[in-house]
Structure formats: C-alpha cells, structure tokens
C-alpha positions as CSV (number, residue, x, y, z in Angstrom):
1,M,-24.3,85.0,44.4
2,R,-27.0,84.5,47.0
3,R,-26.2,81.7,49.5
4,R,-28.5,78.7,49.2
5,L,-30.7,78.0,52.2
6,K,-29.3,75.1,54.3
7,V,-32.1,72.6,55.3
8,L,-31.6,69.7,57.6
9,L,-34.2,67.1,56.8
10,V,-34.8,65.0,60.0
11,F,-36.9,61.9,60.2
12,D,-37.2,58.8,62.5
13,T,-35.6,55.5,61.7
14,P,-36.2,52.1,63.1
15,V,-32.4,51.5,63.7
16,N,-29.4,53.7,64.2
17,K,-27.6,54.9,61.1
18,P,-24.4,57.0,60.8
19,R,-24.8,60.7,60.2
20,D,-23.4,60.4,56.6
21,Y,-25.8,57.7,55.6
22,L,-27.8,58.7,52.5
23,Y,-30.8,56.4,52.6
24,V,-30.5,55.7,48.8
25,D,-32.1,52.2,48.9
26,E,-34.7,53.2,51.5
27,F,-35.9,56.1,49.4
28,Q,-36.8,53.7,46.6
29,T,-39.4,51.9,48.8
30,V,-43.1,52.7,49.5
31,D,-42.4,52.8,53.3
32,W,-40.1,55.8,52.8
33,E,-42.3,57.7,50.3
34,T,-42.8,60.8,52.4
35,E,-39.1,61.2,53.2
36,S,-38.2,60.7,49.5
37,N,-40.8,63.0,48.2
38,V,-39.9,65.8,50.6
39,Y,-36.2,65.4,50.0
40,N,-36.6,65.6,46.2
41,A,-38.8,68.7,46.6
42,L,-36.3,70.4,48.8
43,I,-33.6,69.7,46.2
44,N,-35.9,71.0,43.4
45,N,-36.3,74.2,45.4
46,G,-32.6,74.8,45.2
47,Y,-31.9,74.2,48.9
48,Q,-28.7,72.7,50.3
49,V,-30.1,69.6,52.0
50,S,-28.6,67.3,54.6
51,L,-30.3,64.1,55.8
52,L,-30.5,62.8,59.3
53,G,-32.3,59.8,60.6
54,V,-33.0,59.7,64.4
55,N,-33.7,56.6,66.4
56,K,-33.2,57.2,70.1
57,E,-30.1,59.3,70.4
58,V,-30.2,63.2,70.4
59,N,-26.4,63.5,70.3
60,I,-26.4,62.7,66.6
61,L,-28.7,65.7,66.1
62,L,-26.4,68.0,68.1
63,E,-23.3,66.8,66.2
64,Q,-25.1,67.4,62.8
65,I,-26.2,70.9,63.8
66,K,-22.8,71.8,65.1
67,E,-21.1,70.7,61.8
68,D,-23.7,71.8,59.2
69,K,-25.2,74.9,61.0
70,P,-28.6,74.6,59.2
71,D,-30.8,77.6,58.6
72,V,-33.9,75.5,59.2
73,I,-34.9,72.0,60.3
74,F,-37.6,70.2,58.2
75,N,-39.1,67.9,60.8
76,L,-40.7,64.6,59.6
77,T,-40.2,62.7,62.9
78,E,-43.3,60.9,64.1
79,V,-41.8,58.8,66.8
80,F,-38.7,58.8,69.0
81,D,-37.4,55.6,70.5
82,N,-40.4,53.9,68.8
83,K,-42.8,55.9,71.0
84,S,-45.2,58.2,69.2
85,S,-45.9,60.1,72.4
86,L,-42.4,61.4,72.3
87,D,-42.8,63.4,69.1
88,K,-43.7,66.5,71.1
89,N,-40.6,66.0,73.3
90,F,-38.4,65.9,70.2
91,V,-39.9,69.1,69.0
92,G,-39.4,70.6,72.4
93,F,-35.7,69.8,72.1
94,L,-35.7,71.6,68.7
95,E,-37.2,74.6,70.4
96,M,-34.5,74.6,73.0
97,L,-31.9,74.8,70.2
98,G,-33.5,77.9,68.8
99,I,-33.3,76.9,65.2
100,P,-36.4,77.4,63.0
101,Y,-38.2,74.2,62.3
102,T,-41.3,73.1,60.2
103,G,-44.6,71.9,61.5
104,S,-46.4,72.2,64.8
105,S,-44.9,73.3,68.1
106,S,-44.4,70.9,71.0
107,K,-47.5,72.5,72.8
108,T,-49.8,71.8,69.8
109,L,-48.5,68.3,69.4
110,F,-49.2,67.7,73.1
111,L,-52.8,68.9,72.6
112,C,-53.6,67.2,69.4
113,N,-52.0,63.8,70.3
114,D,-54.4,63.6,73.3
115,K,-57.7,62.9,71.7
116,A,-59.7,63.7,74.8
117,L,-57.8,66.9,75.7
118,H,-58.2,68.6,72.4
119,K,-61.9,67.6,72.3
120,K,-62.4,69.2,75.7
121,I,-60.8,72.4,74.4
122,L,-63.0,72.4,71.2
123,C,-66.1,71.8,73.3
124,F,-65.2,74.8,75.5
125,H,-65.2,76.9,72.4
126,R,-68.5,75.4,71.2
127,I,-67.0,73.5,68.3
128,R,-69.1,70.3,67.8
129,V,-67.4,67.0,68.5
130,P,-68.9,63.5,69.3
131,K,-69.8,62.9,72.9
132,F,-66.8,61.1,74.5
133,H,-65.2,59.9,77.7
134,D,-61.6,59.0,78.5
135,F,-60.5,55.9,80.4
136,Y,-57.1,55.8,82.0
137,R,-55.2,52.6,83.0
138,A,-55.2,51.6,86.7
139,R,-58.6,53.2,87.2
140,K,-62.0,51.6,87.4
141,V,-63.7,51.4,84.1
142,K,-67.4,52.2,84.0
143,L,-69.8,52.9,81.2
144,P,-70.9,56.6,81.4
145,K,-74.7,57.2,81.3
146,T,-74.1,60.1,79.0
147,L,-72.8,57.9,76.1
148,R,-75.1,56.1,73.7
149,F,-74.2,53.1,71.6
150,P,-72.7,52.5,69.1
151,L,-69.4,53.7,70.5
152,I,-65.9,53.7,69.0
153,V,-63.2,52.7,71.5
154,K,-59.6,53.6,70.5
155,P,-56.2,54.5,72.0
156,L,-56.2,57.9,73.6
157,A,-52.9,59.1,72.3
158,D,-51.9,57.2,69.1
159,E,-51.9,58.2,65.5
160,A,-52.5,56.9,62.0
161,S,-55.6,54.9,63.2
162,R,-53.3,52.4,65.0
163,G,-55.5,50.3,67.3
164,I,-58.6,51.0,65.3
165,S,-60.5,48.1,63.6
166,Q,-64.1,47.1,63.1
167,A,-63.8,45.6,66.6
168,S,-63.4,49.1,67.9
169,V,-67.1,49.8,67.2
170,V,-69.1,48.4,70.1
171,D,-72.9,48.2,70.7
172,N,-73.2,46.8,74.2
173,E,-71.6,47.2,77.6
174,Q,-69.7,44.0,77.6
175,A,-68.1,44.7,74.2
176,F,-67.2,48.2,75.5
177,L,-65.5,46.8,78.6
178,D,-63.7,44.2,76.5
179,R,-62.3,46.7,74.1
180,V,-61.2,49.2,76.7
181,N,-59.5,46.3,78.5
182,F,-57.8,45.3,75.2
183,I,-56.3,48.8,74.8
184,H,-55.3,48.9,78.4
185,E,-53.8,45.4,78.7
186,K,-52.6,44.5,75.2
187,M,-51.7,47.9,73.8
188,R,-50.7,49.3,77.2
189,M,-52.4,52.6,76.4
190,D,-55.1,54.8,77.8
191,A,-58.4,54.7,75.9
192,I,-61.2,57.0,74.7
193,A,-64.7,56.1,73.8
194,E,-66.8,58.4,71.6
195,E,-70.2,58.1,70.0
196,Y,-70.2,56.8,66.4
197,I,-71.3,59.5,64.0
198,P,-72.8,58.1,60.8
199,G,-72.2,60.1,57.7
200,R,-69.5,61.2,55.2
201,E,-65.9,61.3,56.4
202,L,-64.1,64.4,55.1
203,Y,-60.5,65.6,55.6
204,V,-59.9,69.4,55.8
205,T,-56.3,70.7,55.4
206,I,-55.4,74.1,56.7
207,M,-52.1,76.0,56.2
208,G,-50.7,79.1,57.7
209,N,-49.6,80.9,60.9
210,K,-51.4,84.2,61.4
211,R,-53.2,84.1,58.1
212,V,-54.7,80.7,57.3
213,E,-55.8,79.0,54.1
214,V,-58.3,76.2,53.8
215,L,-57.4,73.8,51.0
216,P,-60.0,71.7,49.0
217,F,-61.6,69.0,51.0
218,R,-60.9,65.3,50.6
219,E,-63.2,62.4,51.4
220,M,-62.9,58.7,52.2
221,K,-65.4,56.9,50.1
222,F,-66.6,53.6,51.6
223,G,-67.4,51.2,48.8
224,N,-68.1,47.5,48.7
225,E,-68.1,46.8,52.4
226,K,-68.5,43.2,53.4
227,N,-71.6,44.1,55.4
228,G,-73.8,47.0,54.3
229,D,-74.9,47.5,57.9
230,E,-71.4,47.7,59.3
231,P,-70.2,51.1,60.7
232,R,-68.1,52.8,58.1
233,I,-65.0,54.0,59.8
234,A,-61.4,54.8,58.8
235,T,-59.7,51.8,60.4
236,Y,-56.0,51.2,60.2
237,K,-56.5,48.7,57.3
238,A,-58.9,51.1,55.6
239,K,-56.1,53.8,55.6
240,W,-52.9,51.8,55.0
241,D,-53.6,48.3,53.6
242,K,-53.7,48.6,49.8
243,Q,-55.1,45.1,49.2
244,Y,-57.9,45.6,51.9
245,R,-58.8,49.0,50.3
246,E,-59.0,47.4,46.8
247,K,-61.0,44.5,48.1
248,W,-63.7,46.6,49.7
249,G,-63.7,49.5,47.2
250,L,-62.3,52.2,49.6
251,K,-61.1,55.3,47.9
252,N,-59.9,58.8,49.0
253,T,-61.1,61.4,46.5
254,F,-62.4,64.9,46.2
255,P,-66.0,65.0,47.5
256,S,-69.0,65.6,45.3
257,K,-70.6,69.0,45.7
258,L,-71.6,69.9,49.3
259,A,-74.4,72.3,50.1
260,N,-72.9,75.8,50.3
261,S,-74.0,76.1,54.0
262,V,-72.1,72.9,54.8
263,Q,-69.1,74.0,52.9
264,Q,-69.0,77.3,54.7
265,E,-69.5,75.7,58.1
266,L,-66.8,73.2,57.6
267,E,-64.3,75.9,56.6
268,E,-65.3,78.1,59.6
269,I,-65.2,75.4,62.3
270,C,-61.9,74.0,61.1
271,K,-60.3,77.5,61.0
272,R,-61.7,78.1,64.5
273,A,-60.3,74.8,65.7
274,Y,-56.9,75.5,64.1
275,R,-56.7,78.8,66.0
276,V,-58.0,77.6,69.4
277,L,-55.5,74.7,69.3
278,N,-52.8,77.3,68.4
279,V,-51.8,75.3,65.3
280,Q,-49.1,76.7,63.0
281,S,-47.7,75.7,59.7
282,Y,-50.2,73.0,58.6
283,A,-52.8,70.5,60.0
284,R,-55.6,68.2,58.9
285,F,-59.0,67.8,60.6
286,D,-61.0,64.6,60.2
287,V,-64.6,65.6,60.1
288,R,-68.0,63.8,59.9
289,V,-71.0,65.3,58.1
290,T,-74.3,63.7,58.8
291,Q,-77.2,63.3,56.4
292,S,-78.9,66.3,57.9
293,G,-75.7,68.4,57.3
294,R,-74.4,68.6,60.9
295,T,-70.7,68.7,61.2
296,F,-68.5,67.1,63.9
297,I,-64.7,67.3,64.2
298,I,-63.5,63.7,64.9
299,E,-59.8,64.4,65.3
300,A,-57.2,67.1,64.9
301,N,-54.0,66.0,63.2
302,A,-50.9,68.1,63.7
303,N,-48.0,67.4,61.3
304,P,-50.1,65.1,59.1
305,N,-48.5,62.9,56.4
306,L,-46.8,64.9,53.6
307,A,-46.4,62.2,50.9
308,K,-47.5,63.2,47.4
309,S,-50.2,60.5,47.5
310,D,-51.7,61.7,50.8
311,E,-54.4,64.2,51.7
312,V,-52.4,67.3,52.3
313,A,-50.5,67.2,49.0
314,Q,-53.5,66.1,47.1
315,S,-55.6,69.0,48.5
316,A,-52.7,71.5,47.7
317,E,-52.5,70.3,44.1
318,K,-56.2,70.8,43.7
319,A,-55.7,74.4,44.9
320,G,-53.0,74.9,42.3
321,I,-50.1,74.4,44.6
322,S,-47.5,72.0,43.2
323,F,-45.8,69.6,45.6
324,D,-42.5,71.5,45.3
325,K,-44.3,74.8,46.1
326,L,-46.1,73.2,49.1
327,I,-42.8,72.1,50.6
328,Q,-41.4,75.6,50.0
329,K,-44.4,77.2,51.7
330,I,-43.9,75.0,54.7
331,V,-40.2,75.9,54.9
332,L,-41.0,79.6,54.7
333,L,-43.7,79.3,57.4
334,A,-41.0,78.0,59.7
335,F,-39.3,81.5,59.6
336,K,-42.7,83.2,60.3
337,R,-43.6,81.2,63.4
338,R,-45.2,83.0,66.3
339,Y,-43.2,82.4,69.5
C-alpha cells in the first residue's frame, strides 16, 4: 500500500503550547478559521497531518521534525514572536532545514512585505503603481514635491491593512506630517505615502511556479458609506470588522463585467508582477482600476489568507477548484519549487 504523505501544518500562536496540543477548541472559533479549514482539507486529501503552533521558540519545530520526519511543511505562519516582519526569517529557517514547504520563499516575503521596495521593482519593470515615497524613523520628514494630494499614509511593512483607517487619507501637509508621525511614534514603524487612486478595488489571485494561472478576480464593493465624498479604501475595519462592513454595506464579490482590454491588462500586469517579484506557489495582488480603465497595482501579497471565506479560496472555487483541491495543489507546488 502506498505510504500516506506526511504533512506538518505549522501556524503561529499567541502563547506557547505543547507539541501534542490538538487545538480542538480553537478550531471551533472564527479567529482560527484558516487553520481549521486547511487542516480539514489536508485530512480530506488523505494526508497524515501533524499540528504545530509556534510562538517564539524554534526548538519546538526542530523537535517535531526530528520525531515526525514530515515530507512537507504547510506554512501558515504570519508572525513570529508577535512580529509580522519575522515571517520571512521563519521561512528562511525552513529553507535551512531543506524540507519542502508551501507558500513564498523568504526572499519573496522580504520584497512583498516592504511596500516601497516591491513598488520600486515594479516601477523598474514599467508596471504601473501609484506615485509614492517612503519615510523612515529617525530621519527628517518632508513632503515631496512629486506627490499630489490626497495621499494614503500607512505602515511600510505591515499586513492585513493594520494601521490603515480613514484617517490615513490626508489632503494637506499638516495632516500628512501628523499621520507619518503617528506611524513613527505610536506604531513604531516606518511609513509610506502614496497617491490615492480613485476607482474600483480588485483582487487578483495567481497560482503556480514556472507555469502560472490567473484565477477569477474579486472586488470590494463600497456601499452605504457614511460620507459619499469620503475616499473609498480597504481599511482594517473594512476588511475585518463584520459589524462595520454590514453597517456601511461593504461586500467582497465577483466583479461585474470588465472591458476585455481591462481584463487582459489586469491578467498580464499581475502575471508580470508575479514573475519579477519571483513569487511561487500563490499570491494576491490588490489593484485599482480607474474610470478610464487605467490599472495600478496597489500591493503585492505573498502568502495571502487561505480561509474558505477569503479571496483566494473564493476565486479558486469560481474557477472550479474545490477548497480541498486548492490545498492539494499548494502542497504539490511545494515539491516543484525552483531553488
């Protein structure tokens, strides 16, 4: 009988747990939806699955690998020691171990997590992004003459729209300085300011290593905003606060028909961006499309959320890829990674 593939499902936890902890209660809650969904899909695919929560100790991972000898590591970690900037370091550690793992490489995570750096690379390759400027702590902050209001000011290297609210959109120099200072002093992070692009917000998922596949687009629909003139952006609340989304009529759905030229351009620029950033496995690009049909990549997201209810899984299902099949494809891509 053929041996079952041994998969070690690794994810971050807020507190240390023993290696044999099964997360039964946690997997029943909304906060653990992704881990629960992926675990069940791995089981449904017939894999032999072990669970491991990681907080800030790597020894627990070494012990688990030594005991279980997994064939592949399914990586769902987003933070290490409560620091999102260390996700690339954790993957770098996996690379040192030489065991196949899912998702992006440490190099790609480094590029994508720095909003200014990956935009500079995209600009070099003539892929359109909003005009932007980065502002590092302990340096003098000055409004560049090349930027035009309104601007969006946000943390340079954070994810999931953390630190982004309606206050992030500024329309004068003092508001700009105040927001940069807020990110520097209160959040203790570097900042980036980019020009606000009015238009439709689309999410484009791409999968693959050498050969890539563009999945059906998703769109954030901005509904009953409290102020019709207010900039429509994907704030932290707009993405993650269910009551806020219901109150203001925010929905993520499949977009109404796009012009063929826009559809083709979106697919091409996102595939080009995927390749120039050396992404493998899967990624999601946040894109703005203006009324005139111009497209701008707002952000590249390596290792985006894999919950059934989120964009990647929804796009896959629209393409005829069940959630179990999606997780299986991601596992198989780990063995086909280009090193």
